[in-house]
N, C-alpha and C positions, 0 to 999 in steps of 0.2 A: 504493500500500500504506500502510495506516495505521500510525503509529508506536506502539509499545508504550511507554507512559510509565514502566513499571517498569525500562526500560533506561536511564533518565536519573537522574544525580545532580542536585542543585539547580542547579548552574551550567549543565548541559546542558539542563535543563528551562527555565531562563530564556532561553537562546538559542532554544529551540523556540518559546516564547511570543513572543519578539521577531519571529520569522518570521511569526507570526500577527498581528502588529501590536499586541501587548499589552505592557504594562510589567512590570518584574521582580516587583512585589509580587503580581501575578497568579500567577506561578510559585510563590511561597511559599504562597499560598492553596491552589493545586492540589496541591502537594507534601504539605501537611498533610492534605488530604482523603484522599489516596491512602494515605499511610503511617501517619499518626496515627489516622485514623478507619476505614481499611480500605474506603473507598468506591470502587467501580469504575464506578458509573452517574453520568455527568456531569449528568444532570437532577437528581440528589439533592444536588449541590454548590451549595446554595442561595445562598451569598454571592458566587458568580461571576455576572457579567453574563450575561444570556440570550444575547447575541450571541456571547460567548466559548463558552458551552456548545454553541451550534450549530456553531461552528467546530471544537470538539473532537470532536463526534460524527462529523464528516466526516474529520478529519485524524488522529485518535488513538484509542487504546483502552488499557484497563488489562487486559492479558492475563495472567491467572494460569495456573498449571500445573494440569493435570487430575490428580486423585488417582486412582490405580489401586487402591490398597489402604491400609488403616490398621490397625495392630496395636497393642494396648495391653498392656503387661507387668503382671504382678502387683505390681511396685514403682512403677507409675505412669508409667514410660517409655512414650512413644508413638513409633512409627516409621511414616513415610509413604513410600509408593512413588509417585513422580511421573512422568508420561509427558512426555518431552521430544521425542517424535517420531522418525520414521525407525527404529523398532524399539528405541530407547534409553529406559531408565528410570533414574531416580536416587533415592537415599534420603536422608532427613533424619530426625533423631531429637531429640525433646524429652526432657530429663532433669530432673525436678523434685527439688530438695533443700530442706532446711529454710531455708537462707540465700540460695538463688539458684535461678533456673530457666534452664537452659542449652539452647540449640539447636545441634545439630551439623549443619553445612551442607556440602553437596557443591559442588565447583567444576568438576568434569569428569564426563563420562559415561565411567566407567572410569578407569584410570590406567596410564600408560606406564612408570612407574618400576620396577615389577615386584619390590617387596620380597617376600621369600620367605614371610613370615609373614602377609601381608595378602590376604584373599580377593578384594578389589577388583582388586589387581594381577594375580592369577591369572586374572581374567576377561578382561583385556585393556583396550584403549583405543579409544574411538570418536571423541570430539571434546571440545573445550572448551565449557563452558556460556557463555551470554551473560550480560551484567549482569542483565538481566531475569529470567533463569532462576535465577540465584543469589539475587537479592533476593526473588523470588517464594516461595522456601522460607520466608523469615522473614515475609513479608507474609501468607501463608496460615496459618502456624503461630500467629502472634501473634493474629490476629483470629478464628481458629477457637477458640483456647484461651479467649479472653475470653467467647465464647458458651458453650463447653463447661463452663467453671468458674464461669460467671455472675458475672464480675468486670468492672468498668469500667476499672480501672487497668491499666497495662502489666504483662504477664505475664513476658515473656522479659527477663532481666536480663543474660545473657551469651550471646555467640555464639562458637563455636569452628569455625574452618575446618579440620575434621578428618574430614569425611565423605569421599565418593568423590573421588579425584583428588589431585594435587599442586598446591595453590593457586598457587604461584609459577611454575608452567609456564603458567599462564593469567593472567599479571600484568595485561594490558591490560583484562581484564574484571573481575578481582577488585578492582582499585584503586577504580574508581567505585562498585562494590558496597559496599566498606568505607565510602566517604564517605556513602552513603545511610544505613548503619547508625549512623554517628556523628553525623549532622546533627541538631541540636536541633529542626529542623522535621520530621524524620523519626522515627527511633526513639530518638534521644538517648542512645545507649549510650556509656559511658565507654571511652576507649582502653585502659584497664586491664582492661576486661571483654570486649574483642574480641580473640580470639587467632587468629593465623595459624600453622598448623603446616606445617613444611617438612622434607623429607628431605635438604635441603642444597643448595638452588639459590643458590650464593654470590653471583653478580652481582645476582640479584633481591632477595636479602636486603639488600644495600647500597642498591638502589633504594627498597625499602620504607622503610628507615630515613630516606631523604631525603624521600619523598613522603607517607607516612602511617604513622608509627611507632605500631603497636599492640603488644599483648603478643605475644611470639614463643615458639613451642614447636618444638624441633628433635628430629626422630626420629633418635635416636643408635643405640641397640640393640647397640653393640659398642664396646669401648675401643681397638681396634687396626684398622689398615687391612685386613689380610688377611682377617679375619673379616667386617668391615663390607662389603668388596667383594662378598662372597657374599650377605649378608643384604640390603644396600641397594646395588644395582648403581651408583647415581649416585655412590657414593663413589669409583669409578674415575676420574671426571671431576673431582670436588671432594673430595680426600682430607681426612682429619681435621684436619691442621694448617691447611689453607686454611679449612675450616669453622669451626674454633674461633677463628681470627683474625677471621673475619667476625662471629662471635657477640660478640667483644669490641668490634668497631666498632659493632654494633647496640646494645649495652648503653649506649653513650654517649647515645643518643637515645630509648631505650625508655621507656615510661610506668611500667614497674616497674624496680626496682633489681636484677633478676635475669633470667636466661634459664632457661626450663624445658627440661630434656632428658627426652625420653620413651625408656623402655628396656623393651622387651617381653621378658619372662622366658621363655626357651626351655630346656627340660630338657636338661642335658648339653651345651648349645651355648654359652651366654653367661652362665650362672648360677653358675659355680664360684667358690670363694673366691679363686682366682688372678685371675679376671676382675674381681671386686669390687675387688681391690687395684689392678689395672691401671686401672680406671675412676677410682679416687681419684687415682692418679698423673697420669692424663690431665687431669682437671679442675683439679688443683692447679698445673699448668704455665701456666694462663691466669688471667685475671681479676685480675692484679696480686698474686697470692698470697692473695687473699681467697676463702675457701670460700663466703662469702655471695653471690658473684656468680652462683651457679647454684642451681637446685633440680632434683632428680631425681625423676621420677615413674615408679615401677616398675609395669608393666602385666602382669597375669596374661594369658598367651596364651590366645586363644580358638580351639581347634583346629578345623580343617576338613580333610577327607580329602586334598586335593591338596597340602597343605603338607608332609606327612611329618614334622611336628614335634609335640612334646608340651608341655603346660603344666608349668612348674616346680612342684613341691610347695610348699605354703604355708610349710612350715618352711624350705625353701631360700630362698624369697623373703625371709622375715623375717631370716634370717642374712645375706643379701646386704645388706639394708637396714641392719642393725646395723653392718656394716663401713663403710658410707658415713657414717652418723650419727656413729659414733665418730671419724671424721676431720673432723667439723664440717660436713658437707654436709647441708643440709636435704633429707630424703628422705620421700616418701609412697608408699604402695601404693594404686594406683587401685582403688576399689570397683567391682566388676563390676556393671553395670546393664543391664537389658534383654536378657540373654543368652537368655532363654526365647523371645524373638521375633527372635533373630539381629540385635540392635541394639547389641551391645557392640563395643568397640574392635576394629577389624580385620575385622569381620563384614559390613560393608555391601557389597553386591554389585550390587543392582539388576538390570537387564537391559541388557546392552551388546553391540552388534555390534562385535566386535574388528576394527578396520581397520588395525592395525599389526603383527599377528603376534606380539604379546607372549606369548601362550600357547604358540605354536610354539617361540619362543626359550627359554622357561622349560623346556619339555619337552626341548629339545636340551641345555640345561645339565645336566638330570638324567641324560640318557642318556650323556653324555660324562664324567660325574663331576666337572664343573667346579665344582659347588657342594659338594664334599667337601673339607674341610681336614684335612690329615694331619700329625700330630706337629709342631705349631708350637712352636718354642722361643723364648720372648721374655722377657727379663729374668728368667731362671731359672725361669719358670713354664711348664710344658708343658701345652698344650691338645691333646687329641685330640678332634676333631670329625668324626664319621662321619655322612654323610647318611643320613637315615631312609629 
């Protein structure tokens, strides 16, 4: 079976070339042809020795993903559905802005975390993506966009691992994929411009800090354990205090001087004035008392029928944001992009064969009322949360 060279970071590619009897500099040349120039035909790699090209044709391939569909939003956002085989398909999204061009990349076919407000989690989980399947999303998008936009220079400036899946549950494949993105012989992205989003995989956060510290975004969504247990079930394994301490440890090696916290605004669930004050209190207990240690990104919820949840009115979102900013916490409200093509945050679903029964478990939670929080009294702030 031929090796897919998209599966290799530069070190792995150098070892592959050594097995072919070639020196390291050949791996650098090959890496540049694949990633910088988007070339998959070995015969077109003209500065490689013909003998090496012949070896590569026998031993290797550059296997991209098959595009099932492409949708373009009125705001310029583009969403691709890629076939990853065995009935599974994943989605990636290109988001153009005035000062950057971001690609949102998937790391798994589906997601096993089961966050209540995320359509991917409701669909279930099939499998982890390989290094090549993760990198192929960037490889295809970058070189498609150069032709599409008739530009020779690099298009994508930022990558966010915020597509389908929990990246840190697929650590072994995500780590080399990140190294390909960062390598100057590959895409040459800055560590500050590559972001891994996690729902709170504490041990893997520590590993990432040691192995490849890039920007970190944490899916928070609640300032207290009882509510977060329901919205983000992983919280039962890694509760808020453990998570926040891990964030402090990561901050010491992070390429930015802050951690981003994502907070999806859910009407009547986590958007009350009391919740805003609890969030301020939570964040103020960490980071050595500096409010500058974190940034909060408030995300308007993108409703889908199975969630039973509603989007907070913009006036409520803005009032919530004012409470945070008045406390000195940098707060932004995420601009909704690509919602007309179901490409906005939390909407990526692809096509996944659920192999873990996530949907069944979520339905059981609803049936037993396990996801309804009743009359929670915490620090004199009463929250009544009734499942929709």
